[in-house]
N, C-alpha and C positions, 0 to 999 in steps of 0.2 A: 411561440416555439423557439426552439433552441436556435442560437445563432453560431452556425459552424464557419467562422472564417479562418483562412489559413493562420493558425496560431501556434504552429509548432515547426521545428525543423527535424524532419525524420528522414533517416537515411537507410535505404535497403542497401546492405553491402554484402555481396556473396563471396565471389572469389577475386573479385576486380577490386584495386585500391580506389579510394575515394578521390576525386580530383581535390585540388586545393581550392580552399574558398577562404575568404577574409574572416578572421576571428572565429575560426571553425571550432565548434565545441570538440572537446577532446575524447571523450567516453562513448561508447556505443554497444548496443545489444542488439542482436540479430534474432527476431522471433519468427516462427514459423507462421505463415498466414492463417493455417487451419486452427491454430492455438489462439490467435487474435479473434477470429470468427466465433470460436466456441466460447470465449470467455468475456468478450466486450460488454455483454449485456447480463453478467452475472457477478454476483456481490462476492463470492466465495470459490475456494478450491479445496479439494481433498487430495492429499497426497500421501503415498506410503513412504515415509521419510527415513533414510538412514541417518540417525543423530550422531554426528562427529564430536561436537562439543557442547557444553552447557555452562552457562555462569553458576557458581557455586549456590547463589542466592539472588533474590530480587534486588534491583536497584533500590537505593533509598528514594525517598519522595521528598522533592524540594522543587527545583526548577532545571530548565536545560535538560541535560542528560540524567538528572535525577529524578526519572519518571516512573519508577515502581515497577518497571517491566522485568521480565526474566528472558534473556535472550538465549537461544540454542540454534546452532548451525548445522548444516548438512546437505542432503541430496536426494532427489527423487527422480525416477525415470520420467514419470509424467510431466514434470517441470522441465527437466533437462538443463537446469543451471544451479550453480551453487546458491543457496539461498539461506537466509535466517527467518527463524519463526520466534515471535514474541507473544509471551503471555501478558496481558494488561493486568493491573492490581494484583500481581502475583504474590504479594504476601498474605493475601487472603485464600490462595489456592494451593496450600501446602501439599496435599496428596499428589496433585497433578505435577508439581515442582519436583518432588522426590521421584516420581516415575520417570521424568525426563532426565533428571540427574543420574539416576540409576542406569538408564538405558545408555546414556553416553559413557559412563563408566564401564559397563559391559562391553560396548564396542572398541573402546580404548584397549581394554585387556585382550580382546578377541579380534584382532584386525583381519583375520582370514574367516571369520564367522560372524560378521556383524548382522545385527537384526533390524528390521525396519518397524516403524510404528505409524499408526493412522493419525495424521494431523490435518484436522479442517479449521478453515478460517478464512478472513478476508485475504484475497489475492492482492499484492501490492506491487507495482512497477515504479520505481522512483530512484532517481540518481543521488541518493545521499551517500552513499559509500560505494561508488561504481567502480567497475575495471575498465581498463582501457579498452578491451575489447572481449565480449562473451558471445558465443554462437549456440543458441538453443540445440541441445541434442547433440553438441560437438564435444570435444575432449577438452573441457575448461579446468585449469588447474586450481586446486583448492588452496589458495593462498592469500593471506597467511593462514596457518592452521589452526585457527583458534574461533571463538564465537562471532568474530567479524571479518570473515573472509572478504574480499573485494565481490560486491554483489549489487545487482540492481532489482532483484525479485524478493519478496518478503511473502511469508503468511503472517499477517499483523492487521488487527489482532487475532490470535488463535481462540477458536470457539470449543474444539474437542480435541483432546490428545489421548490417544489409547482409548480406554473406556470411560475417560474422566470428561464430564460435561463442565465447561468453563464458560457458557454463554453468560452466565451471571457476572462475569469479570468486565463485560462490556458497560463500563460506567465511569463518571467522572472519577479521576484518579485521586486516591487518598490512601494514607497509611492508618488503618483502623487498628492496627496493633498497639497504637498509643492513644492517650487521652490527654486532650481531646484529638480527634483524627487530624492529621497533617495533610492538608490539601495540596495538591500539585499545582504549580504555577505555570500555565501554558503560554505561548507567544500570543500576543494580542492581534486581532485582525488587521489593524492599520499598519502593523509591521510585516506580516507574513504575505498578505494576499498582495499588496502592490508589488512585493518581490515577485511573487510567482507570476504575476502578469506580465512582467518585464523579460521572463526567460524565453529563449528561443531554442528550437530544436532543428536538426537536419533530418530528413526522411528520404529514402529510395526504396522502392519496392521492386521485386522481381515477381515472376509468376507463383512462387512458393513460399516468399519470405519478405520481411519487413525489417529494415534496419533503421534503428532510431539512434540519433547521436545528440548527446546533451552534455553541458558543463556540469560539474558537481553542484547539487542544489542543497541549500542550508534550510534550516526550519523543519519542525517536526510537527509535534502537537500544538494545535491552534484551538482558542476557544473564541467563539463568535456566535451571532445571532444569524438564523436562516429564516426567511420568510419564504414559503412555499408558493411558488407561481402557477403550480397546477396540481391536480390531485395526484397522490403518489401513485406510481405504477407498479402492480404486483408483478415479480419476476419468479423464475422457477426456485430462487434460494433467498427470497426477501424481498425488500421494496428498493425502487430508484426513484428519486423525485427531483425535479428541476427546482431550484430556490435561489433566491437573491441572498447575498452575503452581506451582513449589516453590522454596525456596532449596537451598543446598547441604546443609542438615540435614534436608531433607524435609519442612518446615513449609509449608503452604500461603500464597501470597502474594495470591491472588485470591478473590473471593466465589465464583466459578463455574469450571467446566470451560470451557475454550475449544478452538475448532477450530485446528488447526495445518496450514499450507499448504506443501507441498512441490512445486515446480516440476519436471515431468518432465525427466529428463537430469542432474539436479543429483545431487551426492553425498548430499545428504539424502534424495531420492526414492528413491535406491538402497538406503539404509539402511532405509527404510519398507517396501521390498518384502519383507523377511524379518522385520519387526518384529511384536510381538505385545503384546497387554494386559499391563501391569505392566512393561514396558520402561521404562528411564529413559535420558534423553539430556541432556546439558548443551550449551545451543544458544544462538545469536545470532539475535534476530528483530526484526521491525519490525511495528508493528500497523496493521491496516486494518479498516474498519467491515464487519461480517458481513452481507453482503447475503442471505445465506439467512435469517438471523433477522429482518431488516427484512421481507423477503417475508412470512415467518410472521405478524408483528405486523400487517402491512397487511391480510392476509387476515381476521384476527381482529378488526380495527376498521373494515374498509370505508373509507369516505370521510369517516370521523370523525376530527378531529384529535386526536392523543393525545401524550403525553410519557412517555418510559421512560429506563431505564438505557441507557447506550450499548452497544450489542452489538458486539463487536470479536473479531477473531482474529488470530493471529501468523503472518505469512510468516517462514519459516525460512531465514535466509541462510547459516547454518552450522552444523555440529556441531563441538564441541570435541573433539579426541582425549583419551582418557582417560589 
């Protein structure tokens, strides 16, 4: 069974300033409780997104920020926060990339008649490029006005944009436009997971909202081995499975087991449909805050402010061939 110990510092801040605490994290996001409840056990989200800006092309493929993604930024009323969406392996998704760029250009030229497009993909709450304070559904300034506004929410990876199906982009990252393909170098598990395990957050809830406060978090894509500790659970939009994080030698790289998130229609989700406890997969993933754990912690603490280890789970971008 999952071990949910106070591992986060979440803070629910509505109209009242937070009391001072030692080494208090500096960045916060206030989420509606109804949003947390709706999406805590879902892999993905669908948004009608007004695209403000788009990269002109995909990032190169190498290491660090050279991850082959295409970033585009904007807003959606059903998310209620400025956010960034990212297409993985974007160099192989030419038609979808052109559609995103054309939409961003149209909206730039027609600021009083901007159009929205459907974007579906893995929801991701993470403090990689956070704002000092954002309120879901509030008047959050879109600043800076480019492809990387201050944000704690993403749709990443994107699975559908407009009528373009890009579920096939959920795969280990490589640039297949060159020969031989240039593979992306992700962070190793012995670097990323011990760091994630040391992050703390502040949390406080009201009757209608949950405020999470956290420092800026580094590291993004991680390559690791996951060993399933139970049979994958089918949810409405994919699979969620509890797994142990290991290295190639089978040694644990994290203090706890973590949920692994597989979006419906991806090769990873298809693999989970027949997987069982004890199966081992070599994967590429990106972390997100585990809202199911947040919900449980808020239930246990009520409206009392508390701190805890950061509860996180991994969105599985791709499974490496054996």
